C-alpha positions as a printed Julia matrix, in Angstrom:
456×3 Matrix{Float64}:
  27.71  -13.41  64.38
  24.98  -12.96  67.0
  21.4   -13.32  65.95
  19.62   -9.93  65.83
  16.56   -9.27  67.83
  13.84   -7.09  66.24
  10.22   -6.76  65.4
   9.24   -8.02  61.95
   8.51   -4.4   60.85
  11.98   -3.25  61.9
  13.6    -6.31  60.19
  11.67   -5.55  56.97
  12.87   -1.92  57.08
  16.45   -3.07  56.77
  15.77   -5.54  53.96
  15.05   -5.05  50.22
  11.58   -5.8   48.9
  11.13   -9.43  47.9
   8.92  -10.96  45.17
   6.61  -12.46  47.76
   5.73   -9.0   49.02
   4.87   -7.69  45.65
   2.77  -10.79  44.9
   0.95  -10.35  48.19
   0.11   -6.73  47.33
  -1.03   -7.79  43.84
  -3.33  -10.56  45.13
  -4.83   -8.17  47.72
  -5.44   -5.61  45.04
  -7.09   -8.25  42.84
  -9.37   -9.19  45.71
 -10.51   -5.53  46.16
 -11.03   -5.13  42.41
 -13.2    -8.25  42.44
 -14.89   -6.81  45.52
 -15.65   -3.65  43.58
 -16.9    -5.43  40.5
 -19.42   -7.5   42.5
 -20.41   -4.63  44.77
 -21.14   -2.15  41.97
 -22.62   -4.62  39.45
 -26.21   -4.0   40.58
 -25.91   -0.26  40.1
 -24.73   -0.78  36.52
 -27.53   -3.18  35.54
 -30.22   -1.5   37.68
 -32.33   -0.29  34.65
 -32.75   -3.8   33.44
 -33.56   -5.21  36.89
 -36.06   -2.39  37.62
 -37.8    -3.06  34.31
 -38.08   -6.74  34.94
 -39.19   -6.4   38.56
 -41.69   -3.66  37.53
 -40.99   -1.39  40.52
 -40.19    2.3   40.91
 -36.71    3.56  41.62
 -37.6     4.48  45.16
 -38.58    0.9   46.07
 -35.58   -0.44  44.2
 -33.42    1.76  46.5
 -33.87   -0.83  49.31
 -31.94   -3.36  47.23
 -29.3    -0.74  46.3
 -28.73    0.26  49.95
 -28.67   -3.25  51.39
 -25.04   -3.85  50.36
 -24.0    -0.58  52.03
 -25.51   -1.68  55.35
 -23.94   -5.15  54.97
 -20.57   -3.55  54.11
 -20.55   -1.58  57.37
 -21.48   -4.66  59.44
 -19.09   -7.01  57.57
 -16.16   -4.61  57.89
 -16.22   -4.67  61.68
 -17.35   -8.33  62.07
 -14.97   -9.51  59.38
 -12.11   -7.49  60.92
 -12.77   -9.21  64.29
 -12.73  -12.57  62.47
  -9.38  -11.68  60.8
  -7.89  -10.89  64.2
  -9.21  -14.19  65.51
  -8.5   -16.79  62.88
  -6.11  -14.93  60.64
  -6.4   -12.43  57.73
  -5.69  -15.09  55.07
  -8.61  -17.37  55.85
 -10.94  -14.52  56.72
 -10.2   -12.99  53.31
 -10.9   -16.33  51.61
 -14.19  -16.72  53.52
 -15.18  -13.11  52.64
 -14.51  -13.74  48.96
 -16.55  -16.97  48.94
 -19.48  -15.13  50.71
 -19.69  -12.23  48.26
 -19.09  -14.38  45.24
 -21.84  -16.89  46.11
 -24.15  -14.04  47.16
 -23.69  -12.49  43.71
 -24.5   -15.77  41.99
 -27.48  -16.24  44.24
 -28.74  -12.71  43.49
 -29.14  -13.76  39.84
 -32.13  -15.91  40.91
 -33.96  -13.02  42.73
 -37.6   -12.69  41.81
 -38.32   -9.34  43.49
 -36.72   -6.41  45.29
 -36.8    -8.06  48.7
 -34.98  -11.18  47.5
 -32.35   -9.05  45.84
 -32.03   -6.91  48.98
 -31.49   -9.96  51.09
 -28.78  -11.34  48.87
 -27.09   -7.97  48.61
 -27.06   -7.59  52.33
 -25.31  -10.96  52.62
 -22.91   -9.97  49.82
 -22.21   -6.67  51.68
 -20.98   -8.64  54.69
 -18.39  -10.21  52.42
 -17.53   -6.92  50.7
 -16.78   -5.21  54.03
 -14.86   -8.12  55.53
 -12.68   -8.47  52.38
 -11.81   -4.79  52.45
 -10.66   -4.77  56.09
  -8.63   -7.98  55.92
  -7.04   -7.26  52.48
  -5.71   -3.88  53.66
  -4.53   -5.28  56.95
  -2.77   -8.31  55.47
  -0.95   -6.4   52.74
   0.15   -3.64  55.06
   1.77   -6.09  57.44
   3.99   -7.5   54.67
   5.32   -4.11  53.61
   8.06   -1.9   55.17
   7.27    1.52  56.41
   8.81    3.13  53.33
   6.18    1.49  51.15
   3.27    1.01  53.54
   1.43    4.38  53.27
   1.6     4.51  49.44
   0.6     0.85  49.09
  -2.36    1.15  51.5
  -3.7     4.27  49.89
  -3.33    2.57  46.53
  -5.25   -0.43  47.79
  -8.03    1.89  48.85
  -8.82    2.6   45.21
  -9.15   -1.09  44.34
 -12.89   -1.21  44.97
 -13.57    1.97  42.88
 -11.33    0.5   40.19
 -13.56   -2.61  40.16
 -16.49   -0.2   39.4
 -14.63    1.15  36.3
 -14.02   -2.44  35.14
 -17.59   -3.56  35.51
 -18.83   -0.43  33.87
 -16.65   -1.21  30.88
 -17.53   -4.94  30.56
 -21.18   -4.95  31.63
 -22.72   -3.94  28.24
 -20.94   -6.94  26.6
 -21.99   -9.3   29.34
 -25.57   -8.14  29.28
 -25.74   -8.55  25.48
 -24.44  -12.08  25.8
 -25.97  -13.4   29.01
 -28.54  -10.88  30.27
 -28.39   -9.28  33.71
 -28.92  -12.57  35.48
 -26.16  -14.3   33.54
 -23.83  -11.37  34.25
 -24.22  -11.95  38.0
 -23.36  -15.65  37.57
 -20.31  -15.05  35.32
 -18.78  -12.4   37.61
 -19.64  -14.18  40.82
 -18.03  -17.4   39.47
 -14.98  -15.42  38.35
 -14.49  -14.29  41.89
 -14.26  -17.92  43.13
 -11.01  -18.21  41.1
  -9.64  -15.38  43.23
 -10.3   -17.49  46.27
  -7.89  -20.1   44.92
  -5.15  -17.41  44.73
  -5.83  -16.25  48.27
  -5.4   -19.76  49.74
  -2.45  -20.69  47.52
  -0.39  -17.48  47.68
  -1.2   -15.43  50.74
   0.08  -16.03  54.24
  -0.56  -14.39  57.58
   2.27  -12.06  58.53
   4.88  -12.84  61.22
   3.65   -9.71  63.09
   0.15  -11.23  63.4
   1.45  -14.72  64.26
   3.65  -13.31  67.0
   0.69  -11.34  68.38
  -1.24  -14.58  68.55
   1.62  -16.38  70.47
   2.95  -18.45  67.47
   6.68  -17.66  67.3
   7.66  -20.81  65.38
   5.13  -20.19  62.64
   6.21  -16.52  62.53
   9.85  -17.44  62.13
   9.01  -19.93  59.36
   6.94  -17.48  57.27
   9.42  -14.63  57.85
  11.97  -16.5   55.79
   9.94  -15.58  52.67
  11.27  -12.05  52.96
  14.2   -12.04  55.39
  17.52  -13.36  54.13
  19.08  -13.53  57.66
  17.94  -15.16  60.81
  16.25  -12.66  63.19
  14.95  -13.27  66.71
  11.53  -11.82  66.14
   9.65  -10.09  68.97
   6.08   -8.84  68.96
   5.24   -5.33  67.84
   4.71   -2.89  70.64
   2.06   -0.1   70.26
   1.96    1.92  73.48
   3.07   -1.14  75.5
   6.5    -2.39  76.6
   8.68   -3.84  73.84
   8.25   -7.55  73.42
   4.91   -7.61  75.17
   3.13  -10.76  73.88
  -0.37  -10.29  75.26
  -2.69   -9.35  72.41
  -5.06   -6.41  72.84
  -8.48   -5.92  71.29
  -9.6    -2.87  69.3
 -11.57   -1.53  72.22
  -8.67   -1.81  74.66
  -7.98    1.3   76.72
  -4.61    1.79  74.94
  -6.56    2.39  71.68
  -9.01    4.88  73.11
  -7.64    8.04  71.56
  -7.01    6.21  68.33
 -10.64    4.96  68.2
 -12.09    8.41  68.99
 -10.03   10.24  66.41
 -10.58    7.57  63.72
 -14.3     7.33  64.46
 -15.07   11.0   64.31
 -12.88   11.72  61.35
 -13.95    8.72  59.24
 -17.61    9.58  59.88
 -17.09   13.23  58.91
 -15.04   12.4   55.79
 -17.61    9.81  54.58
 -20.48   12.17  55.26
 -18.94   14.79  53.02
 -17.98   12.25  50.4
 -21.38   10.58  50.1
 -23.23   13.83  50.25
 -21.27   15.16  47.28
 -21.33   11.87  45.31
 -24.96   11.07  46.02
 -26.54   14.53  45.72
 -24.46   16.52  43.24
 -26.52   15.6   40.25
 -29.71   16.47  41.98
 -28.34   19.66  43.46
 -26.85   20.98  40.21
 -29.81   20.13  37.96
 -32.0    21.96  40.51
 -29.74   25.03  40.13
 -29.83   25.28  36.34
 -27.32   22.7   35.08
 -28.45   20.25  32.49
 -28.05   16.54  33.35
 -24.99   15.99  31.07
 -22.99   18.78  32.8
 -24.07   17.59  36.21
 -23.0    14.01  35.42
 -19.72   15.31  34.06
 -18.95   16.84  37.47
 -19.24   13.42  39.03
 -17.01   11.72  36.36
 -14.3    14.35  37.06
 -14.73   13.66  40.75
 -14.14    9.99  40.1
 -10.85   10.67  38.35
  -9.59   13.19  40.92
 -10.55   10.74  43.78
  -8.31    7.98  42.46
  -5.35   10.29  41.81
  -5.63   12.02  45.19
  -5.98    8.72  47.08
  -2.68    7.5   45.74
  -1.0    10.88  46.24
  -2.14   10.95  49.85
   0.05    7.96  50.56
   3.13    9.81  49.23
   2.3    12.95  51.31
   1.63   10.97  54.48
   5.0     9.24  54.02
   6.89   12.52  53.48
   5.05   14.84  55.82
   3.42   12.57  58.43
  -0.26   11.96  58.74
  -0.99   14.75  61.29
   0.01   17.68  59.08
  -1.59   16.06  55.95
  -4.96   15.72  57.71
  -4.81   19.33  58.96
  -4.05   20.54  55.46
  -6.81   18.45  53.94
  -9.41   19.66  56.5
  -8.56   23.34  55.99
  -8.49   23.0   52.17
 -11.78   21.07  52.04
 -13.43   23.63  54.29
 -12.35   26.51  51.94
 -13.31   24.54  48.85
 -16.86   23.69  50.07
 -17.38   27.31  51.2
 -16.4    28.47  47.72
 -18.55   25.84  45.94
 -21.56   26.59  48.1
 -21.18   30.39  47.42
 -20.9    29.79  43.67
 -23.87   27.42  43.44
 -25.97   29.66  45.72
 -25.31   32.82  43.78
 -25.18   31.54  40.13
 -28.04   32.53  37.8
 -30.78   30.08  36.68
 -28.92   29.58  33.39
 -25.23   29.57  34.38
 -22.68   30.48  31.64
 -19.87   28.18  30.52
 -17.34   29.7   32.8
 -19.49   29.28  35.89
 -20.26   25.62  34.94
 -16.58   24.94  34.45
 -15.76   26.46  37.81
 -18.36   24.33  39.54
 -17.11   21.14  37.93
 -13.6    22.05  38.94
 -14.58   22.71  42.53
 -16.57   19.42  42.73
 -13.44   17.65  41.42
 -11.25   19.36  43.96
 -13.64   18.52  46.83
 -13.64   14.93  45.72
  -9.84   14.84  45.62
  -9.61   16.25  49.19
 -12.15   13.98  50.86
 -10.72   10.97  49.08
  -7.23   11.97  50.23
  -8.62   12.24  53.81
 -10.07    8.72  53.7
  -6.95    7.25  52.24
  -4.84    8.97  54.89
  -7.05    7.36  57.51
  -6.26    3.9   56.09
  -2.53    4.72  56.36
  -3.05    5.82  60.0
  -4.98    2.7   60.91
  -2.52    0.22  59.47
   0.32    2.04  61.22
  -1.37    2.61  64.61
  -3.47   -0.44  65.44
  -1.51   -3.34  66.86
  -1.26   -6.5   64.8
  -3.49   -8.31  67.24
  -6.45   -6.05  66.35
  -5.41   -4.37  63.13
  -8.21   -5.97  60.94
 -10.86   -5.09  63.54
  -9.44   -1.54  63.84
  -9.67   -1.07  60.09
 -13.14   -2.58  60.16
 -14.15   -0.16  62.94
 -13.07    2.75  60.82
 -14.96    1.46  57.8
 -18.04    0.92  60.0
 -17.96    4.5   61.22
 -17.59    5.61  57.62
 -20.74    3.77  56.77
 -22.51    5.68  59.56
 -21.51    8.88  57.81
 -22.46    7.46  54.44
 -25.95    6.47  55.57
 -26.45    9.9   57.26
 -25.42   11.71  54.07
 -27.59    9.61  51.82
 -30.63    9.88  54.06
 -30.27   13.54  55.14
 -28.95   15.11  51.94
 -32.34   15.39  50.21
 -33.96   16.68  53.39
 -31.28   19.42  53.73
 -31.91   20.48  50.14
 -35.64   20.57  50.75
 -35.07   22.52  53.92
 -33.36   25.24  51.92
 -36.36   25.74  49.76
 -34.28   26.45  46.72
 -31.21   27.5   48.71
 -28.19   25.2   49.18
 -27.03   26.91  52.35
 -28.32   24.25  54.8
 -26.71   21.51  52.72
 -23.3    23.13  52.49
 -23.41   24.33  56.13
 -23.43   20.62  57.26
 -20.66   19.75  54.74
 -18.29   22.59  55.98
 -18.79   21.4   59.56
 -17.89   17.92  58.42
 -14.76   19.29  56.69
 -13.65   20.86  59.97
 -14.31   17.65  61.89
 -11.83   15.81  59.63
  -9.12   17.57  61.64
 -10.26   15.68  64.79
  -7.8    12.8   64.16
  -4.9    15.29  63.84
  -5.45   16.45  67.42
  -6.76   13.33  69.14
  -4.96   10.32  67.67
  -1.72    9.61  69.59
  -0.02    7.3   67.07
   0.37    9.16  63.79
   2.49    8.09  60.89
   5.7    10.06  61.42
   7.37   12.11  58.64
   9.85   10.09  56.57
  12.87   12.04  57.97
  11.94   11.16  61.55
  11.09    7.56  60.72
  14.41    7.16  58.92
  16.35    8.53  61.9
  14.64    5.95  64.16
  15.69    2.94  62.09
  19.24    1.81  61.22
  20.35    2.1   57.63
  18.5    -0.33  55.3
  20.2    -2.91  53.25
């Protein structure tokens, strides 16, 4: 029987899932959970650190925001590294960087030392995120990829839930400094798994001109011999020359992803960072305002995973259009309710506000998760990590803008929330940019199935 010729993605689409693919997904998820634990540890123990450093919360904010800046820089730089030396070793390096930075932060004597180490840790956090998603996505067939990638996108928030649960016990036993050491050292154990278990995908190896290595590692998931050819994204089939993320063939993809990711992150961080301040200023007590955010956390996780299913069924274009329109309507409704409610809102009004905050969180989280599905589908293997890193970097631009401008917009209103929500509804509309601009969307399942021969 003649040897088949196909890309690795097409060959996977005809084969059943293998244990190696599930293990790869699990290790990448574990890396992102560890990423979330280390990234969000400082926020959990902040009251103890502030008390020891004897600083006000405003000054301590420099240490809190340093990791956010590092995350944005690390996602793009680490993505480029992943496309250069491979996702596996880049992921291992990223985990070593943020684990050692977490351990080193335990020795900080003031805010500025802490901010420096958190900036370094942020470089690792961002690089790990971009490379873990890229690596896992390349080992999964199309029928699983969207759901798996959107599930991976909640790994870091899940790490926040874990550290929130175990931090009290660790602080009681080791203090805040010892907690940094324990959790940073635990991450080093994850590095061992990365090196021992993970492998760069055949798609990446082919894009880097290594067909022998690609054929060898492909045997982990393919039962039959296949003459593997490079993936083609807007180029001729079998084209071996790798392209970078800023290549002209990616222009529409970059514009659509950049605008949409910035807009989605702006809405997300404005809601998550300023809801408590906004609601307490409009008559909510702190407990009710905090409850709104806890509901938002739950709906975000559920919606992120659900987005992968919807993208797979309906295609990413129609999902983004639906999310943009729904978020626009939700934010208009929420802004109207908050603007017009009395100084002492009744229980029904408070419940409605909490529900609308939860719905908004579900929608902007679904938008961000959908963007990860698009990026893993659309960027060629030769620049997939850098492409994901670029999207994350643009998201951090939106996050910094929301964090910095949110308070100013609330002050500008002089008691009114109209300026604040006016910017958010514009952001909701801009989420639709990718639907119109991106030229390589995830197709609906029916169309994708028609394009690929029956799977084994």
